[in-house]
C-alpha positions in Angstrom: 0.0 0.0 0.0 2.8 2.4 0.8 4.5 1.7 -2.5 1.2 2.1 -4.3 0.7 5.4 -2.6 4.2 6.6 -3.7 3.4 5.5 -7.2 0.3 7.6 -7.3 2.2 10.6 -6.0 4.8 10.2 -8.8 1.9 10.2 -11.3 0.8 13.6 -10.0 -2.2 12.4 -8.0 -2.3 14.5 -4.8 -5.2 13.8 -2.5 -6.2 16.0 0.5 -6.0 13.0 2.8 -4.7 9.4 2.7 -5.9 6.6 4.9 -4.4 3.2 5.5 -6.4 0.4 7.2 -3.7 -1.7 8.9 -3.1 -4.6 11.1 -4.2 -7.9 9.7 -1.5 -8.5 7.1 1.2 -6.4 8.8 1.9 -9.0 11.4 1.3 -12.2 9.5 4.3 -12.1 7.0 7.9 -12.5 8.0 9.4 -10.8 5.0 8.7 -7.2 4.0 7.5 -8.3 0.6 4.3 -8.7 -1.3 2.1 -11.6 -0.4 2.6 -12.8 -4.0 6.4 -12.7 -3.8 6.7 -16.5 -3.3 4.6 -17.0 -6.5 6.8 -14.7 -8.5 9.9 -16.4 -7.1 8.6 -19.8 -8.1 7.9 -18.6 -11.6 11.5 -17.2 -11.9 12.9 -20.5 -10.5 10.8 -22.5 -13.0 12.3 -20.5 -15.9 15.8 -20.9 -14.4 15.2 -24.6 -14.2 14.4 -24.8 -18.0 17.7 -22.9 -18.7 19.7 -25.2 -16.4 18.2 -28.3 -17.9 19.2 -27.1 -21.4 22.7 -26.3 -20.3 23.1 -29.6 -18.5 21.9 -31.6 -21.5 24.4 -29.9 -23.7 27.4 -30.3 -21.4 27.3 -33.4 -19.2 26.5 -37.1 -19.1 23.1 -38.6 -18.5 24.0 -39.9 -14.9 25.2 -36.4 -13.9 22.0 -34.9 -15.3 20.0 -37.1 -13.0 22.1 -36.3 -9.9 22.0 -32.6 -10.4 18.3 -32.5 -11.2 17.5 -34.6 -8.2 19.5 -32.3 -6.0 17.8 -29.2 -7.4 14.3 -30.5 -6.8 15.2 -31.5 -3.3 16.6 -28.0 -2.6 13.6 -26.2 -4.1 10.9 -28.3 -2.5 11.1 -26.8 1.0 11.3 -23.0 0.6 11.4 -20.8 3.8 7.8 -19.6 4.1 7.1 -15.9 4.2 4.0 -16.5 6.3 4.5 -16.8 10.0 3.1 -20.3 10.6 4.2 -20.6 14.2 3.4 -18.4 17.2 6.8 -16.7 17.3 6.5 -14.0 20.0 10.2 -13.1 19.6 9.5 -11.7 16.1 6.7 -9.4 17.3 9.0 -6.4 18.2 10.6 -6.7 14.8 7.2 -6.6 13.0 6.1 -3.6 15.1 9.2 -1.7 14.3 8.8 -2.4 10.6 5.2 -1.2 10.8 6.0 2.0 12.6 8.9 2.6 10.1 6.3 2.4 7.3 4.2 5.0 9.1 7.1 7.3 9.3 7.8 6.9 5.6 4.2 7.7 4.7 4.2 10.7 7.0 7.4 12.0 5.3 6.0 11.6 1.8 2.7 13.2 2.8 4.4 16.2 4.4 6.8 16.5 1.5 4.0 16.7 -1.1 1.6 18.9 0.8 -1.0 16.2 1.7 -3.0 17.7 4.5 -3.7 14.5 6.5 -2.4 11.0 6.8 -4.7 8.6 8.8 -3.7 5.1 10.0 -6.5 2.9 11.2 -5.7 -0.1 13.3 -8.4 -2.6 12.2 -10.1 -5.2 14.3 -8.9 -8.8 14.0 -10.6 -12.0 15.3 -7.9 -12.9 17.8 -7.7 -9.6 19.7 -10.5 -8.3 21.9 -13.2 -10.1 19.9 -16.4 -11.6 21.2 -15.8 -15.3 20.6 -19.5 -16.1 20.9 -20.1 -14.0 17.8 -17.3 -15.6 15.9 -18.2 -19.1 14.6 -14.8 -19.6 13.1 -12.8 -19.6 16.3 -11.6 -23.2 15.7 -10.0 -22.0 12.4 -8.0 -19.1 13.7 -4.7 -20.9 13.7 -1.3 -19.6 14.9 -1.0 -17.2 12.0 -3.8 -15.1 13.5 -3.0 -15.8 17.1 0.1 -13.6 16.8 -2.1 -10.5 16.6 -3.1 -11.0 20.3 0.5 -10.3 21.2 1.3 -7.8 18.5 -1.7 -5.6 19.1 -1.1 -5.4 22.8 2.6 -4.4 22.3 1.7 -2.0 19.5 -0.8 -0.2 21.6 1.7 0.3 24.4 4.4 1.5 21.9 2.0 4.0 20.2 0.9 5.5 23.5 4.5 5.7 24.7 5.6 7.5 21.6 3.0 10.3 22.0 2.4 10.2 18.2 -1.3 9.3 18.3 -2.9 12.2 16.4 -3.0 10.4 13.1 -3.6 6.9 14.4 -7.2 5.7 14.9 -7.5 2.6 17.2 -10.5 0.6 16.1 -9.1 -2.8 17.2 -11.6 -3.1 20.1 -14.9 -2.4 18.4 -16.0 -6.0 18.4 -15.2 -6.7 22.0 -18.8 -6.5 23.5 -20.8 -6.9 20.3 -23.7 -9.4 20.1 -24.1 -9.6 16.4 -22.2 -11.6 13.8 -18.9 -9.8 13.1 -17.2 -12.0 10.5 -18.4 -14.0 7.5 -15.2 -16.2 7.4 -11.9 -16.3 9.3 -11.0 -12.7 8.6 -13.5 -10.8 6.5 -16.0 -8.6 8.2 -19.8 -9.0 8.1 -21.8 -5.9 6.9 -22.5 -5.0 10.5 -18.8 -5.1 11.4 -17.9 -3.0 8.3 -20.4 -0.4 9.4 -19.0 -0.4 12.9 -15.5 0.1 11.5 -16.7 3.0 9.3 -18.4 4.6 12.3 -15.2 4.3 14.3 -13.2 6.0 11.6 -15.7 8.7 10.9 -16.2 9.6 14.6 -12.5 9.8 15.3 -11.8 12.0 12.3 -14.7 14.4 13.2 -13.5 14.5 16.8 -10.0 15.6 15.8 -11.1 18.3 13.4 
């Protein structure tokens, strides 16, 4: 989103205000890369494999072809996953620092190009301050979403400690005491929850004007 924002600025598009709704994906991925980066990497490796096979066939004996190809497939069959599949609490401070660094970059670009307001919304997620009774997918949360319970608590403390809260809207708690359906699957909001999030954002912006 930050790179897309910068791309729009370079195209001469200059809004009065920019808003980023953050949280869900910011603490799920280990690498600071697109969620589709592993797919692109596999495509590149597939093309490299075709090139290697051609070179191998031209240069070396059949038995050596088998040994090298077998070694290549073994090596490429177990890539390091970008997604954090385990509940690694030690990585949480790293992810928070990365997120806050992205905020600083967006603020700097906004200030440099005369954008009047940058807004960062911390969105609700199912594993943090959520009413489990209104969440029928609690058995499907998994460790990739459990990390938000730790990340959000530490992020809230760090934001409050920094004193830089004027452009951050904390909507992470809006589902805490709700009695209506909040999600339609593991992570996507119901219409009711979407309305609640919109009201949280609008009320905070009007309050700060």
